C-alpha positions as CSV (number, residue, x, y, z in Angstrom):
1,X,3.2,38.3,-11.7
2,X,6.7,37.9,-12.8
3,X,7.2,36.1,-16.1
4,X,10.5,34.6,-17.5
5,X,11.2,32.9,-20.7
6,X,13.1,30.0,-19.0
7,X,13.4,28.9,-15.4
8,X,16.3,26.6,-14.5
9,X,15.8,24.6,-11.3
10,X,19.0,23.9,-9.3
11,X,22.3,25.7,-9.1
12,X,24.6,22.7,-9.0
13,X,27.0,21.5,-11.7
14,X,24.2,21.0,-14.2
15,X,22.3,24.2,-13.5
16,X,25.3,26.4,-13.9
17,X,26.2,24.7,-17.1
18,X,22.6,25.0,-18.4
19,X,22.7,28.8,-17.6
20,X,25.9,29.2,-19.5
21,X,24.5,27.5,-22.6
22,X,21.2,29.4,-22.4
23,X,22.8,32.9,-22.1
24,X,25.5,32.1,-24.7
25,X,23.3,30.6,-27.4
26,X,20.0,32.5,-26.7
27,X,21.1,35.8,-25.1
28,X,17.7,37.4,-25.7
29,X,15.9,34.9,-23.4
30,X,15.1,36.0,-19.9
31,X,15.9,33.4,-17.3
32,X,16.6,32.7,-13.6
33,X,18.1,29.8,-11.7
34,X,16.0,28.8,-8.6
35,X,18.1,27.1,-5.9
36,X,16.3,25.6,-2.9
37,X,19.5,25.8,-0.7
38,X,21.3,29.0,0.4
39,X,24.4,28.3,-1.7
40,X,25.3,27.1,-5.2
41,X,27.1,23.8,-5.9
42,X,24.4,21.2,-5.4
43,X,26.0,17.9,-4.4
44,X,29.4,19.5,-3.9
45,X,28.1,21.9,-1.4
46,X,25.8,19.5,0.4
47,X,28.2,16.7,1.1
48,X,30.8,17.5,3.7
49,X,32.0,14.1,4.9
50,X,35.8,13.4,5.1
51,X,37.5,12.9,1.8
52,X,34.4,13.7,-0.4
53,X,35.5,13.6,-4.0
54,X,34.4,12.7,-7.5
55,X,35.1,9.3,-9.0
56,X,35.0,10.8,-12.5
57,X,38.0,12.7,-13.8
58,X,37.6,16.4,-13.9
59,X,38.5,16.8,-17.5
60,X,35.2,15.1,-18.4
61,X,33.2,16.1,-15.3
62,X,34.3,19.7,-15.8
63,X,32.7,22.0,-18.4
64,X,33.9,21.9,-22.0
65,X,33.9,25.7,-22.0
66,X,36.0,26.2,-18.9
67,X,39.3,24.3,-18.6
68,X,40.1,22.4,-15.5
69,X,43.4,23.8,-14.2
70,X,44.1,22.1,-10.9
71,X,46.7,19.4,-10.7
72,X,44.6,16.4,-9.6
73,X,42.5,14.7,-12.2
74,X,40.3,13.0,-9.5
75,X,39.4,16.0,-7.4
76,X,38.2,16.5,-3.9
77,X,34.8,18.1,-3.2
78,X,36.0,21.5,-2.1
79,X,38.1,21.9,-5.3
80,X,35.0,21.0,-7.4
81,X,32.9,23.4,-5.5
82,X,35.4,26.2,-6.0
83,X,35.5,25.4,-9.8
84,X,31.6,25.6,-10.0
85,X,31.6,28.9,-8.1
86,X,34.4,30.3,-10.3
87,X,32.4,29.4,-13.4
88,X,29.2,31.1,-12.1
89,X,31.1,34.2,-11.2
90,X,33.2,34.4,-14.4
91,X,30.1,34.3,-16.7
92,X,27.8,36.4,-14.4
93,X,25.5,33.4,-13.7
94,X,25.7,34.0,-10.0
95,X,23.7,37.2,-10.5
96,X,20.8,35.1,-11.9
97,X,20.6,32.7,-9.0
98,X,17.8,33.1,-6.5
99,X,18.7,31.2,-3.3
100,X,16.3,29.7,-0.8
101,X,13.7,29.4,-3.5
102,X,12.3,25.9,-3.7
103,X,9.9,24.9,-6.5
104,X,7.2,22.8,-5.1
105,X,4.6,22.7,-7.9
106,X,4.3,23.6,-11.6
107,X,1.1,23.9,-13.5
108,X,1.0,24.1,-17.3
109,X,-1.7,25.9,-19.1
110,X,-2.1,25.2,-22.8
111,X,-4.4,28.2,-23.2
112,X,-1.8,30.6,-21.8
113,X,1.2,28.5,-23.1
114,X,3.1,29.0,-19.8
115,X,4.0,27.4,-16.6
116,X,2.8,28.8,-13.2
117,X,5.4,27.8,-10.6
118,X,4.6,27.7,-6.9
119,X,7.7,28.4,-4.9
120,X,8.6,28.8,-1.2
121,X,10.9,31.5,-0.3
122,X,11.8,32.8,3.2
123,X,8.9,30.9,4.7
124,X,6.4,32.4,2.2
125,X,4.7,30.9,-0.8
126,X,4.4,32.8,-4.1
127,X,4.1,32.2,-7.8
128,X,5.8,33.2,-11.0
129,X,5.4,32.1,-14.6
130,X,7.7,30.9,-17.3
131,X,7.5,29.7,-20.9
132,X,9.9,26.8,-20.4
133,X,10.9,24.8,-17.3
134,X,14.2,23.0,-17.1
135,X,14.9,20.8,-14.1
136,X,18.6,20.4,-13.2
137,X,17.9,19.2,-9.7
138,X,19.3,15.7,-10.2
139,X,17.5,12.5,-9.1
140,X,18.1,12.1,-5.4
141,X,16.5,13.6,-2.3
142,X,18.7,16.3,-0.7
143,X,16.5,16.4,2.5
144,X,16.4,12.6,3.2
145,X,18.9,9.8,2.8
146,X,18.3,6.1,2.7
147,X,18.2,5.0,6.3
148,X,17.7,1.2,6.8
149,X,16.1,0.1,10.0
150,X,19.0,-1.6,11.8
151,X,17.8,-3.9,14.6
152,X,18.8,-2.8,18.1
153,X,20.3,0.5,16.9
154,X,18.7,2.3,19.8
155,X,20.9,0.3,22.2
156,X,24.2,1.5,20.6
157,X,26.1,3.7,23.0
158,X,28.3,5.3,20.4
159,X,27.6,7.9,17.7
160,X,25.6,7.1,14.6
161,X,26.4,9.3,11.5
162,X,24.9,9.7,8.0
163,X,27.3,11.0,5.3
164,X,24.6,13.2,3.7
165,X,24.3,15.1,7.0
166,X,27.8,15.0,8.4
167,X,28.1,16.8,11.7
168,X,30.8,19.5,11.6
169,X,31.8,18.9,15.2
170,X,32.3,15.1,14.9
171,X,35.6,14.1,16.5
172,X,36.7,10.6,15.5
173,X,40.4,10.9,16.2
174,X,41.7,7.9,18.0
175,X,38.3,6.1,17.9
176,X,37.1,2.9,16.4
177,X,34.9,3.5,13.3
178,X,32.6,1.1,11.4
179,X,31.5,2.2,7.9
180,X,28.4,0.3,6.7
181,X,28.3,0.0,2.9
182,X,30.6,-0.6,0.0
183,X,29.8,2.0,-2.6
184,X,31.6,5.2,-3.6
185,X,30.9,7.0,-0.3
186,X,32.2,4.1,1.8
187,X,35.4,3.6,-0.1
188,X,36.0,7.4,0.1
189,X,35.4,7.6,3.9
190,X,37.5,4.6,4.9
191,X,41.0,6.0,3.8
192,X,40.1,9.6,4.8
193,X,39.0,8.6,8.3
194,X,41.8,6.0,8.7
195,X,44.3,8.9,8.8
196,X,43.0,10.0,12.3
197,X,40.9,7.1,13.7
198,X,42.4,4.2,15.7
199,X,40.8,1.7,13.3
200,X,38.3,1.8,10.5
201,X,36.2,-1.2,9.4
202,X,34.2,-1.3,6.2
203,X,31.2,-3.7,6.7
204,X,29.7,-4.9,3.5
205,X,27.0,-7.5,2.8
206,X,28.7,-8.3,-0.5
207,X,31.8,-7.1,-2.5
208,X,31.8,-4.2,-4.9
209,X,34.0,-3.7,-7.9
210,X,36.7,-1.3,-6.9
211,X,39.5,-0.1,-9.1
212,X,42.6,2.0,-8.3
213,X,43.2,4.9,-10.7
214,X,45.9,7.6,-10.8
215,X,44.9,10.7,-8.8
216,X,47.0,12.7,-11.2
217,X,47.0,12.2,-15.0
218,X,50.7,12.4,-16.1
219,X,49.7,12.5,-19.8
220,X,47.3,15.4,-19.1
221,X,50.1,17.3,-17.3
222,X,52.3,16.9,-20.4
223,X,49.6,18.0,-22.7
224,X,48.9,21.1,-20.6
225,X,52.6,22.0,-20.8
226,X,52.6,21.9,-24.6
227,X,49.2,23.4,-25.5
228,X,47.1,26.5,-24.6
229,X,44.6,25.8,-21.8
230,X,41.4,25.6,-23.9
231,X,43.0,23.4,-26.6
232,X,44.8,21.2,-24.0
233,X,41.4,20.8,-22.1
234,X,39.8,19.7,-25.3
235,X,42.5,17.1,-26.2
236,X,42.6,15.7,-22.6
237,X,38.8,15.5,-22.5
238,X,38.7,13.6,-25.8
239,X,41.4,11.2,-24.6
240,X,39.6,10.4,-21.4
241,X,36.2,10.1,-23.1
242,X,37.6,7.5,-25.5
243,X,39.3,5.6,-22.7
244,X,36.2,5.5,-20.5
245,X,33.9,4.5,-23.3
246,X,36.3,1.9,-24.5
247,X,36.8,0.4,-21.0
248,X,33.0,0.3,-20.4
249,X,32.5,-1.5,-23.7
250,X,35.3,-3.9,-22.8
251,X,33.6,-4.7,-19.5
252,X,30.2,-5.3,-21.1
253,X,31.4,-7.4,-24.0
254,X,34.1,-9.4,-22.3
255,X,33.0,-9.6,-18.6
256,X,35.2,-12.6,-17.7
257,X,38.3,-10.9,-19.0
258,X,37.3,-7.7,-17.2
259,X,36.8,-9.6,-14.0
260,X,40.3,-11.1,-14.3
261,X,41.8,-7.7,-15.1
262,X,40.3,-6.0,-12.1
263,X,40.9,-8.8,-9.6
264,X,44.5,-9.0,-10.9
265,X,45.1,-5.3,-10.4
266,X,43.7,-5.5,-6.8
267,X,45.8,-8.6,-6.0
268,X,48.9,-6.8,-7.2
269,X,48.2,-4.0,-4.7
270,X,47.1,-6.1,-1.7
271,X,49.4,-9.1,-2.5
272,X,46.8,-11.5,-1.0
273,X,44.7,-13.6,-3.4
274,X,42.5,-15.0,-0.6
275,X,41.6,-11.5,0.6
276,X,40.7,-10.3,-2.9
277,X,38.6,-13.4,-3.5
278,X,36.7,-13.0,-0.3
279,X,36.1,-9.2,-0.2
280,X,36.8,-7.8,-3.7
281,X,35.3,-10.3,-6.1
282,X,31.6,-9.5,-6.6
283,X,29.1,-12.0,-7.9
284,X,28.0,-9.6,-10.6
285,X,30.0,-8.5,-13.7
286,X,31.8,-5.2,-13.9
287,X,29.5,-2.3,-14.7
288,X,26.3,-4.2,-13.8
289,X,26.7,-1.6,-11.1
290,X,28.8,1.5,-11.2
291,X,32.5,0.9,-10.7
292,X,34.1,2.5,-7.7
293,X,37.3,4.3,-8.5
294,X,39.9,5.0,-5.7
295,X,42.6,7.5,-6.6
296,X,46.2,6.4,-6.0
297,X,44.9,3.2,-4.4
298,X,44.4,5.1,-1.2
299,X,41.6,2.7,0.0
300,X,43.9,-0.3,-0.5
301,X,46.9,1.4,1.0
302,X,45.0,2.1,4.2
303,X,44.4,-1.6,4.4
304,X,48.0,-2.5,3.9
305,X,49.0,-0.1,6.6
306,X,46.7,-1.9,9.0
307,X,44.6,1.2,9.6
308,X,41.5,-0.3,7.8
309,X,39.9,-3.7,7.2
310,X,37.0,-5.0,5.2
311,X,34.5,-7.4,6.7
312,X,31.9,-9.2,4.5
313,X,29.0,-10.3,6.7
314,X,25.4,-9.4,7.6
315,X,24.3,-7.4,10.6
316,X,22.5,-9.5,13.3
317,X,21.9,-6.6,15.7
318,X,23.4,-3.5,17.2
319,X,24.7,-3.9,20.7
320,X,25.9,-1.2,23.1
321,X,29.5,-1.7,22.2
322,X,29.0,-1.9,18.4
323,X,27.5,-4.4,15.9
324,X,27.0,-8.1,16.3
325,X,27.2,-9.9,13.0
326,X,25.4,-13.1,11.8
327,X,28.7,-15.0,12.2
328,X,28.7,-14.0,15.9
329,X,31.6,-11.6,15.7
330,X,31.1,-8.2,17.4
331,X,32.6,-5.2,15.7
332,X,33.4,-2.8,18.5
333,X,32.8,0.9,17.5
334,X,32.7,4.4,18.9
335,X,31.3,5.7,15.6
336,X,29.2,4.0,13.1
337,X,28.7,5.6,9.6
338,X,25.7,4.4,7.6
339,X,26.9,4.8,4.0
340,X,24.0,2.8,2.7
341,X,23.1,4.8,-0.4
342,X,20.8,7.6,-1.4
343,X,17.1,8.0,-1.7
344,X,15.9,8.8,-5.2
345,X,13.6,11.7,-5.8
346,X,12.5,12.5,-9.4
347,X,13.6,16.0,-10.6
348,X,13.6,17.8,-7.2
349,X,10.2,16.5,-6.2
350,X,8.3,19.1,-8.3
351,X,4.6,18.2,-8.6
352,X,3.7,18.6,-12.3
353,X,0.1,19.4,-13.4
354,X,-0.8,19.8,-17.1
355,X,-4.1,21.5,-17.9
356,X,-5.5,20.6,-14.5
357,X,-4.4,16.9,-14.6
358,X,-1.6,15.7,-12.3
359,X,1.2,14.0,-14.2
360,X,2.2,10.5,-13.2
361,X,5.8,10.4,-14.1
362,X,6.0,6.6,-14.3
363,X,3.5,6.7,-17.2
364,X,5.7,9.0,-19.3
365,X,8.6,8.3,-21.7
366,X,11.8,10.2,-21.9
367,X,12.7,11.7,-25.3
368,X,16.5,12.2,-26.1
369,X,17.1,11.7,-22.4
370,X,15.7,15.2,-21.9
371,X,12.0,15.9,-22.4
372,X,8.9,14.0,-21.3
373,X,5.8,12.8,-23.2
374,X,2.7,14.5,-21.9
375,X,4.5,17.5,-20.5
376,X,5.0,20.5,-22.8
377,X,7.9,22.8,-22.6
378,X,9.6,20.8,-19.9
379,X,13.1,19.3,-19.8
380,X,15.2,17.4,-17.3
381,X,18.9,16.9,-16.9
382,X,19.9,13.2,-16.5
383,X,23.6,12.4,-16.5
384,X,25.3,9.2,-17.5
385,X,25.6,6.3,-15.0
386,X,28.7,4.9,-16.7
387,X,30.6,8.2,-17.3
388,X,30.8,11.8,-16.1
389,X,27.5,13.3,-15.3
390,X,28.4,16.6,-17.1
391,X,28.9,14.9,-20.5
392,X,25.2,14.3,-21.0
393,X,24.2,17.3,-18.9
394,X,26.0,19.6,-21.4
395,X,24.5,17.8,-24.4
396,X,21.0,18.1,-22.9
397,X,21.4,21.9,-22.2
398,X,22.6,22.4,-25.8
399,X,19.5,20.4,-27.0
400,X,17.2,22.5,-24.9
401,X,18.6,25.6,-26.6
402,X,18.1,24.0,-29.9
403,X,14.4,23.2,-29.0
404,X,13.8,26.8,-27.9
405,X,15.3,28.2,-31.1
406,X,13.2,25.7,-33.1
407,X,10.1,26.9,-31.4
408,X,11.0,30.5,-32.2
409,X,11.6,29.8,-35.9
410,X,8.3,27.8,-36.3
411,X,6.3,30.2,-34.1
412,X,5.3,27.4,-31.8
413,X,4.2,28.5,-28.3
414,X,5.0,25.0,-27.0
415,X,6.1,21.6,-28.0
416,X,5.9,18.1,-26.5
417,X,7.6,14.8,-27.6
418,X,5.2,12.4,-29.2
419,X,6.1,8.8,-30.1
420,X,4.7,7.2,-33.2
421,X,3.8,3.6,-32.7
422,X,4.3,1.3,-29.7
423,X,7.3,1.8,-27.3
424,X,8.7,-1.1,-25.3
425,X,9.0,0.0,-21.7
426,X,12.3,-0.1,-19.8
427,X,13.5,1.5,-16.5
428,X,15.1,5.0,-16.9
429,X,18.3,4.0,-15.2
430,X,19.5,0.5,-16.1
431,X,21.8,-0.3,-13.1
432,X,21.4,-3.0,-10.5
433,X,22.4,-0.8,-7.6
434,X,20.1,-1.0,-4.6
435,X,19.5,2.7,-4.3
436,X,18.2,2.8,-7.9
437,X,16.1,-0.4,-7.7
438,X,14.3,0.9,-4.6
439,X,12.7,3.9,-6.3
440,X,13.1,3.7,-10.0
441,X,9.4,2.8,-10.4
442,X,8.5,6.4,-9.6
443,X,10.5,7.7,-12.6
444,X,9.6,8.0,-16.3
445,X,10.4,5.1,-18.6
446,X,12.7,4.8,-21.6
447,X,12.0,3.0,-24.8
448,X,14.1,0.5,-26.8
449,X,14.8,2.7,-29.8
450,X,16.2,6.1,-30.5
451,X,15.2,8.8,-29.6
452,X,13.3,7.2,-26.7
453,X,16.2,5.1,-25.5
454,X,18.5,6.8,-22.8
455,X,21.8,5.5,-24.2
456,X,24.9,5.2,-22.1
457,X,27.2,6.0,-24.9
458,X,28.5,9.6,-25.1
459,X,30.2,9.0,-28.5
460,X,26.8,8.0,-30.1
461,X,25.0,10.8,-28.3
462,X,27.5,13.5,-29.2
463,X,27.3,12.5,-32.9
464,X,23.5,12.4,-33.1
465,X,21.8,14.6,-30.4
466,X,22.4,18.0,-32.1
467,X,21.5,16.5,-35.5
468,X,18.0,15.4,-34.4
469,X,15.2,16.4,-36.7
470,X,12.9,18.0,-34.2
471,X,9.9,18.1,-36.6
472,X,9.7,14.3,-36.6
473,X,9.1,13.7,-32.9
474,X,8.2,17.1,-31.3
475,X,4.6,18.1,-31.7
476,X,3.5,21.7,-31.5
477,X,1.0,22.5,-28.7
478,X,-1.2,25.4,-29.4
479,X,-4.1,27.0,-27.5
480,X,-7.5,26.0,-28.6
481,X,-9.0,28.5,-31.1
482,X,-11.5,30.9,-29.5
483,X,-14.9,30.5,-31.2
484,X,-16.5,33.7,-32.3
485,X,-20.1,34.1,-31.3
486,X,-22.4,34.7,-34.3
C-alpha cells in the first residue's frame, strides 16, 4: 500500500498554495494532491456562468509568493483560473496532482500513527496511507447546489438554470431573464447577461448591501511602474489588507455611519433616493452578511441603461409565462436563473473515523482555525468571510508546516489540539447569510478565546499565528506501549 507523509485534498486555490508551502518549507516530505475533479482550479474551474469573477482584489486573493500581473484588480474567473494553473506549473505542483481521485473516507490508527484513506478513482475504490491529512476542499458541495422548492415550477414553459451547473449551450440573447437572488452570484450575472438579453430582472426577497469598487487599482498601477514585481506585489497587498481591515472595522463599530456611506454612494450612481431606499437599503447592518462588490459599478450601470431592473418581492408561484409575485405582478421570463446560494459541505464530505469511532464534527472545536480536537494529524483550510480567502489559507498552510516540523523535532508521531478548561461554543462561521445558517450546525465549533476562536482579523492572525507556542495546546499522540509477556 502506498504511503505518503502528507496528503492534500483539493487542487483549488488553497490546495495549490498548500503544496507550495509544503514543498518549499519541508522539501523532504513526500506528498500528493488528490483532486476529485478532472482539472485543477476548484471554484474557478467549476463555475462557468456569465461574468463569473472574484469580489476580492487579486493582490490579496493571489498568493504572496507569486505577483498578480494582470491589469484588473477585480478579476474574472478565467483570469484567476489561468493564474492558479500558472502557479502549479511554475513550481512543479501540477506533477503532484492526481485527478479524478475523490477521498470518501479517512480512518486514523493511533497504533500505526497514520491515516488510511479510501478513495475512488476511475470507478474503482482503493486505499493509501499518509501521516498527515490536510483538507483544502473548502466548505461547500461541488455536486449539489441549494435548490429551493419553488411552487408551480413544473408549469414554467421556459428554461430553468442553476449557476453552479451552467449549460454551455444556453442561448439567452434577446430573451427575458429573471435572476432569483441578491448575493454575489446574482449581482455578477445581471450585468453580464444584460449585455445580450432583452431584459434582465433581479428578483430579491430583501435588499443586500452592494458597493461599487474600481475594477482597476490606479494606485497599484503606479506602484507596479516604480517597483520590481515582487516588491510591488508586497506593497500593494499590504495597502489593500490595511484598507479592507479598516473598512470592515469601520462598518462593525459605526454601523449607522457605514449605512449612510454605502447608501450615499449608491444614490450618487443611480440618482434616485427612492429606488435606493426600496431596493438597496437592507434591514441588517453592513457586514452582518458579506458585502457584495461590483467592479466599476457595472451592476448599477446596467440599471441606468434600462437593461436591468431590481424587484423586491416574494414568489407566489411559477406560471407558464414566468413568475407570479405575492403582489400579483407577473415577471415574464424565457430564462429563470436560481442564484439562491450554495449548499455547505464540511471539508469535502470526508467521513472521519479515529480508532474505530466515527467523528461527529459538530462536537469538535477548531484550533487556530486549522486543526480539530479529537482528530490527530488533521488540518482544514478555512478562509476569511470578511476578506480574501487566501489570506488565512496561506497562514494555515504555513502553520501546518510549522506543526509538522514541530513533530519532527519532538519525535512525536502525531499531535492533536487539546483545550484546557471549558470552552464557550460558537458557530464556526459567524455570518447571517442564509446559505451558512442552513447547514452550519454540521460543522465544528469555535470558542470565545484564542487559539480556539476563528478570528476575522488578518492583522491579528498574521502577528500571532506563526508565534504560537505549540507545546501549550498540542498534545502528542503516541501508540499504546506493547506489554511484554513474562
